N, C-alpha and C positions, 0 to 999 in steps of 0.2 A: 172160222177164226179161233185159234187157240187162246189168244190173249186179247184183251181190250187194249187198243193202242191209242195213246193220246200224244199228239205232237205239239210242242210249245215253240213258238217263234214269232216272226214278223213276216207278213205275206210277201213283201217285196225283197226279202233277203235271198240272195242267190243260192246259198247253201240250203235254206229251207225249201226253196223251189226244187232243188235236186232231190231232197229227201221225200218230198211229196210225190214227185214224179216216180221215184223208186217204189214207194208204197203202192201207187196207182198201177204201175206196170206189173207188180207182183200180186195184184188183186187183194191187197190188204186194206180193210176198212180201218179208218182212224178218225178220231175227233181232233180238230185243230183248235188250239188255244192261242189267240192273238194277244201278245203282250201289250201292243199299242192300245188296244181297246179295253182289254180286261185286266191288265196288270198281273201281278203275281202275289199270292198271299203268303204270309209268314209260315203257316203250317206246311204248305207245299215245299217251300225252301228248306224247312227243317227236315222234311222227309228226304229230299235230295241230298242234303248235307250228311245224312246218316249213311248214304250209299256211295258218296264220292267226296273228295276233298274240295274245299272252296276254290283253290286255284284252277281246278278243272272247269268250274262253272263260270268264272269271270273271264270275259273275252278282252284280253289286254291288247289285242291288235285291232280292235274295232274303233270306229269313229267316236262312239260314246266315251270310251275310256280315254282316247287321245284328247278329247275336249275337256276332261277334268283338269283342274289345276293341280300342280305338283304336290301341294300339301295334302289334298284329298287322296291322290294316288298313294302317297307315302303312308297315309293312315289306314290303308286296307292291308292289315297284317294278321287278321284273325277271321274265323268263320262269322263271328258276330258283326264285325265291321263290313265284311263282304255281303252278308245277308241284308244289312241296312241299305247298302248301296244298290243291291239288286232289287230291293223293294221300291226304292226311290226312283231308280232308273232301270227298268227291266231290259232296256236295249243293251245293257252291258253284259247280260247273260249270254254265254256262248250258245250258238244256235246250230241246229235245233236241239231241243231236249226231247227225248222220246221215252215215255213210260209204257212198258208192256208187261203187265203182271208185276212181278217183283224186279224186273230188269229196268235199268236206267241207262240210256245211251246219250252221250253228250257229243254233239257235232255229227257230221255225216261221213260215213265210210261204208261203201257198198258191201264190202266183205264182212264187216261187223254186223251190218243189218241182216245180211244173208244168214249168218251164224245164229244171231239172236232172235230173229223174227220168223224164220221159215221152218 
């Protein structure tokens, strides 16, 4: 394995299941970080926000986002506000997030995984 791979998500998420299956099928070892059980720390979010913009990380089509009141949604206009929301409700983070060395992959796309992880 060239890079240590860490996959962040929620076990019952369909997209996370696809990513895990892809990694397994390609014989890539990874560590799974369950947001529901472990949350997400500020330092990790800061590292991600240095590699990608906050709108890329916030899942605006998911149930967690849809359940927020309109005022809270409207207040998410900066990296700081998005980070606070992601720490408070990790389920709002787009899934999965994969760290592999210096690479950060948000969401699952088999082609991107093939290019970045093989």
